[in-house]
C-alpha positions, -999 to +999 in steps of 0.1 A: +350-110+553+358-129+521+364-109+489+351-128+458+335-124+424+310-153+421+296-141+388+330-144+371+337-177+389+309-196+372+326-195+338+362-200+350+382-231+360+390-230+397+426-232+409+439-232+445+473-217+449+491-219+483+517-194+495+503-164+475+514-139+501+548-135+483+572-147+458+563-174+433+529-180+447+519-144+443+533-144+408+513-175+399+481-158+411+488-129+387+497-153+359+464-172+361+442-143+369+430-137+333+414-170+328+409-187+362+390-183+394+416-183+421+415-196+457+443-176+473+459-198+500+478-183+529+476-174+566+472-136+565+435-130+558+439-092+553+467-096+528+447-123+509+416-102+508+435-072+494+450-094+467+416-109+459+402-074+454+429-067+428+421-097+406+392-104+383+379-135+400+394-146+433+387-153+470+409-160+500+416-195+513+428-188+548+444-218+565+474-230+585+481-260+564+500-279+591+470-277+615+444-303+607+416-285+626+423-253+608+424-271+575+390-287+583+376-252+589+390-238+557+377-266+536+342-267+551+317-251+527+343-246+499+322-245+468+337-268+442+306-281+424+324-281+391+356-296+406+391-282+410+410-276+378+443-270+395+462-271+428+495-253+430+516-260+460+538-230+464+540-227+502+572-239+517+600-231+541+638-233+540+655-249+570+693-243+569+719-261+590+742-291+590+733-326+601+753-319+632+733-287+640+697-296+631+675-310+658+646-335+654+622-305+657+640-288+628+636-319+606+599-323+616+590-287+609+607-288+575+588-320+564+556-309+580+554-278+557+572-291+526+558-326+524+531-336+549+509-305+545+512-308+507+500-344+508+472-338+532+457-308+513+459-328+481+443-359+497+414-338+509+409-323+475+412-354+454+375-358+448+373-323+433+405-328+413+391-360+399+358-344+390+376-317+369+404-340+357+426-314+373+463-308+376+485-308+407+517-288+406+543-292+432+567-263+432+599-281+440+635-268+437+669-276+421+675-290+456+650-317+447+677-331+423+709-324+441+716-320+478+742-296+493+759-294+526+741-273+553+708-278+534+703-315+541+668-311+556+656-288+529+670-310+501+656-342+518+622-327+519+624-317+482+636-352+472+606-365+492+583-341+474+595-353+440+589-389+451+555-380+463+546-364+430+558-394+411+537-417+432+506-396+430+509-394+392+508-431+390+480-435+415+457-409+398+464-419+362+430-437+358+412-408+373+427-383+348+445-362+374+478-348+361+507-343+385+537-322+377+569-312+395+584-278+387+620-273+398+632-237+396+668-228+403+677-196+421+647-172+421+646-136+432+624-141+463+625-136+501+636-172+504+666-166+482+676-137+505+675-162+534+696-187+515+722-162+504+725-148+540+731-184+552+757-189+524+772-155+533+772-146+496+763-115+476+727-112+465+727-108+427+691-104+417+700-099+380+715-135+380+683-151+393+650-161+377+621-137+382+591-150+400+570-141+370+591-164+348+585-193+371+548-185+372+547-185+334+562-220+334+536-231+359+509-215+338+521-236+308+519-268+329+483-260+339+472-250+304+489-280+286+465-297+262+444-325+276+464-352+258+497-343+277+511-341+311+543-322+320+557-346+345+588-326+355+600-291+345+636-281+353+640-243+351+673-226+357+686-190+354+702-184+320+730-165+336+740-194+359+729-225+340 
C-alpha cells in the first residue's frame, strides 16, 4: 500500500530522491519536506511507507534501480502531470579493493549502481524534468575529484558521474533542465563506517559532515533562483578541510 497525501501534492513541486532509507538521502527528504511533494526512492517498501507517513506530502517510489523491468513497473502510472521539479541521485555503493583484488564483477556492480542506474532513471524522467524546467542533482564525492589507492573502482565511478553530469548539463541547456554535482567530503553515514573499517582507522564522527548539512546544501541547489545553476558544489568538513 502506498502512503501519500495527494491534496498537499497539488500545490507542491515534486522531487524524486533516491536512497532515502538512510544517510544523505533520508536527510534530503527531511530538508525538502516543508515545501515539496516527495517521491521516496528505495527498495524497502515498508521503510519507505513509514517515512512517507512522517512527512507532510510524500509517497514511496519502490524500485531496484539496476533492474530495467522493476524500473518499468515503478515508473508505470507515476503521476507527473505538472512535471518533475527535481531529481536527487543519492543512492550509491562503495566498492573497496585494489586493482589487483577487484574482479570484473566488482567493477560492473560499482558502475551499475553509481553511474548506469543514475543515467537510466534520468533518461526515463527527462520529459517530466523538461516540463517543469527541473533540476538534477548527482550526489558525488570528494573521490570524484581525487582517486586514492584501494578505492579505484569507487573513484572511477565518481569521476564518471561527474563527466555524466557535465555532459547532461550541456545537452539539456536548451530545455531549461539544470544539472548539478554535489561533492561532500567525509560524512557521518553508514558508508563512512564501511570506509573507515576498510582503512582500519578510528571513526571520528565529530570530524565529519552531518547528513543534514549536506542536505541543506542540496536544498540550496534545488531552490536556487531561476536565473542560476549551481554546476558543482564542493563541501568539506571544517575540521578536516
